[in-house]
N, C-alpha and C positions, 0 to 999 in steps of 0.2 A: 367645468366652469366654476370660477370663482364667484363670491357672493356680490362681487362689485359688478360682474356683466350684466346687463339689461336683458332681461326676458324676452324671446321673440316672441312676437304675439302673432301667432302661424294662423289663426282663423280671423284675426282683421275685426274682432268684435269688440276689443276694449274701447268704452265709451260710447259706445252703441246703446239705444233706449230700444228696448223690446216689451211688448205687450204680450203678456201671456193669460188666455183664458182657459179656465178650465180644471184649476185645482181643485180636488176634492179633499184629500189628506196627503199624506206623506208618502203613500204609495201610486199617487196618481202619476201618470205620465206626465204630465204639464209641471208637477211639480218638479219631477227629475230634469226635465229639460231646464227648468227656471234655475234651478242650483248649478248646472253645468255653465250656463249662460253668465251667471253670476263670479264663477270660478274663471271664466275667461274675462271678466272685467268689465262684460256688459252691466247696463244698468235695466231692473225688472221691475215693469209696473204689473200689478195683479189686478185682474177682473175677476171677480167671483158670482155666484147665482144670485146670491139673497144677503140680506143681513144676517141671518142663523148661520148661515153657511161661513161669513164673515169673522163672526164671534167663535164658531167653533174652532178657524184658524188662527185665532188670536196670538196662539203662542207658536205655533209652526211658522208663521209670516211676521211676526215681533220684529218691529223696524222697519217693514216694507210697506210701501204704499199700495193700497187696496182699494180698487173701485166695485161697487155693487152693479151689475148689469145681468138682468133676465133678460137671453135673448129673445124669448118669447114676444115680448113687449119690444114694439119699434121706438116707443119714447124713451126706452131705458138706453137702448144703443144711442139713439140722438143723444142724450144726455150724457153720455160717456165720451162721444167724439165732441161735444162742446167743452166738457170738462178737460180734455187734453190740448185742445186749441186754444182755449181762455188760458191756459199755462204754458203756451208756446212749446208744446211738445212734440218734437221729429220724431216720428218711429221709423225705424232701421228696421224692425222686424215685427210680426205680429205671430204669434202660436196661436190655433183654433184647435183646441183639444177638446170638444164640447160635442157629446151623444148623450141620447135619452128613447128610451124606447118603453112602450106599458105594458106589461104582461099581467094583466090583475088576474088569468086564469091558469096563469103558466104558457111553455109554450105550447102553442096550437098548429095544426097544418097550415101552410100559407096560404091557401084559397079561403080560411077563414078569417083572416086579419080585418078587421073594421076599418071602416073608413077613417072614424079619429084619431084610431089608433095610427094608422099609416101616416095620416096628414101632419100629425104631430110631431110624431118621429122624424120626418122629412123637413119639418119647419125647423125642429131645433137642431138636429144633425147635419142637414145639407145646405138649406136654404141661408140660415145665419151666416154662413162664412160668406156668400154673396153683400146679403144687407150690411153685415159690419165694415165689409171691405169697401161697401159705398159710403158710407157714413165716414169712414176715417180716409177717405182718398186724399184729401187736402192736407193731411198730417204727415203723409208716408214720405220720407224720402224718398228721390226719384230712381235710387235701385233699392228700394226695400225689398225685402223676402219675406210672404207669406208661407206658412207651413200650417197642413192641417194633418189629423192623424187619420189615417184608413185601416184597411184590413188587407190581410196577405192576398187574398183572393175574394171577388165578388160574383164569380161564377160556379161556386162550389155549394149547391144545397143543403148546406150544414144545419140540420135540424136546432142544435143547440143555439142557432142564432137567431132563430125567429125570421123576424122581416128585416131585418138590419140590413142584409147584405144588398138588398136592390137600393137602401136608402144610402149606403155608402158607395154605390156604383153612382149612383145621380153626384155624391159629392167628389168623386175622382174626375167626373166628366164636367164638372163645373172648372176646374183647373186650366183648360185648354179654354173656355169663351171668357174665363176671368183674366188671364195672360194676353187674351187678342185685345180683350176689349181695353184692357187698362193700356194697351200699347199705343194708345192712340196721342196719351200725353204724359208716358212715362214708361221707366225700365222695371217696374215692379214685379217680382218672379212670384208665381204658384205652384208650388209643389206639396206632395204629400209621402208619409211617412207608413206604407201599407204594413203594417206590424203583424205579426204571426200572433199565439195565442199567448195572451201575457197573466202572470197572477198579479191582479190587482184588487182593489174592493169591489168597485164596480163589477168586473168580470166576474167575480163571485158569486154575485146576487145574481145570474143569469143562468135560468134551470138547465141541468145536464152541462154545463161548461165545464165544471171541474172533469168530469170524466174525460171531455176531449182534451182538456189541458194534459192529462196523463198519458193518452193516447198518441199526443205530438211528441212527448218527452220520447214515446218508443219511436216514433217515424223520424223522428230529427236525426240526422247523421251522426252529429258528435253525441246522441244520447241525453241530452237536458234540453231543457225550453229556452227561450228567447227569453233575455234579461230586460227588463224594464229600460236600464240605462244604454242598453244595445241601441234600442228604439231613441231613444232621447239625445243620444250622442249623433245618431244620423242627422236627426231633427237639426239639432245645432249647425252640424256642417251646411244642411241646406239652409239656415238662418246667415249664414257668413258669407261675404263676399267670396271666399274661396269657390264657392257652389255658382258663379255668377254665370256660367251658361247655362247652366239646369233650370229649365222651367215646364210646366204644363205635365211633370212628371210623376209616377207614383214610385218611390223606392221601396222594394220589396226587401222587408227585414225579417226573414222566417227561420233561419240558421240552415236554409236547404233543406226543409222540410218537403216543398212541394216536389222536388226533385226522387223523392224516395218513398214515394206509397206504396212502391212492389218489392219493399225490403223481404229478401228471401224470408228471414227468420219471422216477420209480421204473418206473410203469407201462410207459410207453415202453419203457424200457430192458428192462424184462422180455418183451414183448412181440417186440420186437425181436431179441432172443436165440433167441425161441422160432423166430422165421422162418428164423434163420439154420442 
């Protein structure tokens, strides 16, 4: 192809405006999604949790528009929506990459989860999606796409993930109900990328996560873990008009881990260790 030939915008994202919520650092899934969006010609507006976070991201997001919004505070969600509306912003997409769980004493048995821990995690990690979308409903384009980040399975009782799997299950269930309620006045779509274990700064802080990550590398058929950009690329596809027929779905990106738990080599290693 010659330099004079136009580049075909396969994803149809050029000129679209997408709000990305949840960037913490350069390893964040949200940041990788935003970078691919920008490379695809989209305009990205960033929403970060606090002024302190905004300052820490100053160099990384230099020249980009950022808005502070702590999703635990409805007033800040409302202010975010008002700021965008006042600026006549029309959103073609929203990335909800927000999750938080408090483990002050490390990972404990699920039945010892406190009410305050569970409700805070539910508020930030699951309910915030509904609250944000309700606040932004009037500035979404009629065919906008909303993408959140889930986990590859909410049915596995992984001790290293504490009580977050039930929270993510609630987030995943919300997709169907948001799709249905928004269908009364729009074609806005709601999907999730259900990611396998990733090497991010946030995950590294979860007690026991690193060992689970190393185990995942053994179970995954290709012998290496899921990369953050693989999750990000799937999210960008879901944000694009190319995925217009996909809604209320969780797309699993685990590099085949879920089909390989009984790999002969792994089973052999475990049973040999038990004999020893």
